[in-house]
VEXPA-984858 format. One line per 4 residues: their letters; for each residue x, y, z of C-alpha. Coordinates in pm, whole numbers. Layout:
a = X Y Z | ...;
END
This chain:
mksc = 10118 7914 10651 | 9759 7965 10572 | 9852 8330 10489 | 10138 8272 10332;
llll = 9886 8000 10113 | 9620 8288 10081 | 9902 8509 9976 | 10021 8273 9692;
lcva = 9689 8118 9633 | 9455 8360 9632 | 9345 8698 9459 | 9205 8920 9662;
svsa = 8952 9208 9543 | 9013 9557 9681 | 8642 9703 9797 | 8746 10004 10055;
caqa = 8878 10354 10006 | 9165 10459 10170 | 9252 10698 10397 | 9574 10782 10634;
pspd = 9588 10500 10895 | 9590 10567 11253 | 9936 10578 11437 | 9886 10214 11561;
aavp = 9864 10097 11155 | 10263 10155 11155 | 10371 9910 11392 | 10502 9649 11161;
atpt = 10402 9300 11137 | 10510 9031 11320 | 10691 8775 11034 | 10525 8438 11062;
mapa = 10745 8122 10946 | 10647 7809 10798 | 10798 7499 10622 | 10683 7421 10272;
patp = 10404 7216 10223 | 10436 6857 10276 | 10320 6567 10048 | 10031 6351 10222;
ggdt = 10317 6123 10344 | 10495 6390 10538 | 10760 6444 10283 | 10874 6781 10145;
psti = 10758 6807 9781 | 10991 6675 9532 | 10991 6993 9318 | 11176 7115 9647;
adaa = 11389 6833 9708 | 11509 6829 9383 | 11591 7215 9418 | 11746 7174 9732;
tagt = 12072 7025 9598 | 12084 7171 9267 | 12042 7541 9120 | 12107 7891 9248;
pder = 11891 8026 9580 | 11725 8200 9314 | 11580 7913 9136 | 11531 7708 9467;
amaa = 11315 8005 9582 | 11144 8008 9275 | 11084 7641 9294 | 10926 7648 9668;
irsl = 10665 7906 9528 | 10604 7708 9216 | 10517 7448 9442 | 10251 7617 9608;
naev = 10091 7758 9276 | 10259 7706 8953 | 10087 7995 8810 | 10169 8260 9042;
qvdr = 10340 8571 8883 | 10655 8674 9056 | 10773 9017 9010 | 11118 9023 9155;
iaaa = 11373 8750 9357 | 11683 8894 9508 | 11888 8893 9790 | 11701 8949 10099;
plpg = 11854 9183 10403 | 11798 8876 10644 | 12085 8666 10533 | 12008 8319 10406;
frev = 11700 8431 10268 | 11581 8573 9921 | 11317 8848 9901 | 11020 8792 9660;
vvgg = 10741 9024 9535 | 10413 8821 9456 | 10138 8989 9387 | 10227 9322 9521;
qviy = 10298 9152 9876 | 10702 9080 9996 | 10788 8721 10107 | 11095 8566 10249;
vsdd = 11183 8237 10104 | 11498 8057 10293 | 11828 7989 10039 | 11722 7597 10048;
gryl = 11355 7682 9958 | 11247 7506 10273 | 11071 7795 10466 | 10876 8121 10379;
lqga = 10849 8422 10604 | 10588 8666 10556 | 10543 8982 10733 | 10753 9327 10740;
lfdv = 11140 9297 10783 | 11196 9577 11035 | 11553 9749 11094 | 11527 9832 11481;
aakr = 11852 10035 11468 | 11756 10209 11152 | 11398 10241 11248 | 11272 10153 10881;
dlsq = 11065 9847 10681 | 11341 9686 10453 | 11109 9532 10290 | 10950 9835 10099;
agla = 11278 9891 9892 | 11203 9584 9665 | 10840 9635 9657 | 10898 10038 9564;
evrr = 11137 9871 9305 | 10852 9667 9150 | 10607 9962 9176 | 10856 10200 8955;
dlla = 10912 9909 8719 | 10534 9845 8661 | 10463 10185 8670 | 10694 10276 8396;
kvpe = 10502 10036 8158 | 10188 10264 8133 | 10248 10523 7868 | 10143 10873 7939;
kdri = 9849 10876 7695 | 9706 10638 7922 | 9710 10843 8209 | 9465 11116 8333;
ifap = 9727 11400 8392 | 9646 11731 8630 | 9922 11872 8674 | 10072 12245 8684;
vdpr = 10336 12405 8455 | 10621 12318 8645 | 10559 12024 8884 | 10799 11996 9211;
ytvt = 10654 11643 9244 | 10475 11416 9017 | 10259 11112 9196 | 10080 10815 9029;
vftd = 9703 10800 9200 | 9503 10486 9159 | 9154 10590 9166 | 8783 10478 9116;
vecg = 8474 10708 9050 | 8283 10581 9349 | 8549 10591 9649 | 8441 10890 9855;
ycrk = 8790 10963 9952 | 8879 10929 9544 | 8620 11204 9512 | 8736 11387 9787;
lhed = 9082 11395 9653 | 8965 11512 9319 | 8764 11838 9489 | 9104 11971 9563;
iaey = 9263 11894 9234 | 9363 12230 9182 | 9507 12297 9524 | 9734 11973 9449;
nrqg = 9851 12152 9186 | 9902 12457 9351 | 10116 12266 9592 | 10342 12194 9312;
iaie = 10214 11852 9297 | 10104 11652 8985 | 9844 11396 8998 | 9868 11104 8690;
ylaf = 9572 10915 8741 | 9539 10545 8699 | 9195 10321 8700 | 9149 10104 8988;
prmg = 8776 10025 8972 | 8771 9814 9304 | 8420 9638 9216 | 8606 9433 8970;
pase = 8605 9354 8583 | 8258 9232 8570 | 8093 9541 8781 | 7908 9858 8692;
dfak = 8179 10057 8835 | 8447 9878 8571 | 8199 9989 8285 | 8185 10337 8448;
meav = 8586 10367 8430 | 8597 10251 8073 | 8355 10456 7982 | 8568 10773 8107;
wcap = 8908 10677 7973 | 8725 10613 7620 | 8562 10950 7655 | 8755 11243 7423;
drrr = 8786 11462 7689 | 8907 11235 7979 | 8968 11510 8215 | 8618 11651 8199;
alte = 8492 11281 8202 | 8663 11177 8515 | 8580 11498 8677 | 8217 11422 8591;
akqg = 8206 11078 8706 | 8347 11166 9031 | 8051 11407 9101 | 7798 11146 9003;
ktvk = 7739 11269 8631 | 7655 10961 8404 | 7948 10956 8121 | 7835 10804 7780;
srac = 7979 10464 7724 | 8222 10465 7370 | 8373 10194 7226 | 8754 10192 7244;
tspv = 9077 10002 7303 | 9053 10050 7714 | 9340 10040 7922 | 9157 10028 8229;
amqy = 9231 9617 8241 | 9597 9650 8216 | 9578 9964 8505 | 9398 9741 8732;
digq = 9623 9420 8711 | 9881 9670 8758 | 9714 9780 9057 | 9709 9454 9223;
rvgl = 10042 9356 9136 | 10188 9691 9323 | 10024 9590 9654 | 9706 9804 9645;
tgtp = 9495 9736 9941 | 9233 10052 9898 | 9170 10346 9706 | 9276 10600 9632;
mivt = 9622 10494 9625 | 9900 10749 9612 | 10261 10633 9470 | 10560 10866 9425;
aegq = 10816 10874 9174 | 11044 10680 9355 | 10764 10376 9428 | 10671 10483 9769;
qmpg = 10312 10414 9872 | 10169 10683 10057 | 9956 10614 10352 | 9619 10652 10176;
ympp = 9423 10965 10102 | 9601 11291 10184 | 9500 11657 10194 | 9716 11890 9979;
ealr = 9922 12042 10218 | 9953 11700 10422 | 10064 11563 10072 | 10310 11778 10003;
aald = 10498 11809 10356 | 10539 11436 10312 | 10685 11484 9970 | 10921 11724 10103;
klaa = 11026 11529 10399 | 11115 11234 10172 | 11276 11462 9944 | 11473 11568 10240;
eavq = 11564 11208 10336 | 11680 11140 10020 | 11925 11398 10018 | 12055 11313 10373;
aaat = 12104 10906 10279 | 12265 11030 9960 | 12530 11249 10133 | 12592 10965 10400;
tvar = 12633 10756 10160 | 12902 10974 9983 | 13067 11036 10350 | 13127 10659 10391;
END
């Protein structure tokens, strides 16, 4: 229950650069189940008790979440692949709430037969919706003439793996991959890191400024209406756990930093799987 409460009541700051995880990291987390919190007398909170006898399953799930934190931002509620539960995306994480609003499940929902994490589909949809809200003019784009793939990369000028990725930006483009950068100053809004990112996004030539900042050079600060704060917020809501965070056009998160050839191979594999899945659906 403690992990669910931390998820709903706290906002964690991300301070690590991300690289591809070890094979062990691919093992799905074991789900945890906990009842909604009790009042000091041991009764279920009134908000849940009232909702248990009225409203839709979505409304009961929302009532359960609001009983933990009335201000929490919920990005999605839908039927879960697990019968009797609703799937809820909050703070870039997926949790499951029983249809009566009594129980919370936190962790990966893994389909053993299909060998895939079912919780990622809902989160991918949320990522697509949130990223669609960022206009092209607020992105820093490095793209070939006719890209085969386009990925969004949440980046930070201080992150070692972010710098490593940017050093090979020409090779990513040669591989047919367009890189669209969004800002995620991992040290937070009050940091020098945040100010550096704002300087980049306020520069007249953002591409040059980003390259210079990643080389450790000073970028002159200028006043402008900066999109950095909005992009930082979106990064938290899409489940960012480290920079760089690479997100495909379909909303799927890649496993941290990936060299150009490895990223192209992974994108080719995802595209092939999507074609196969579509063909299987048609055949049915």
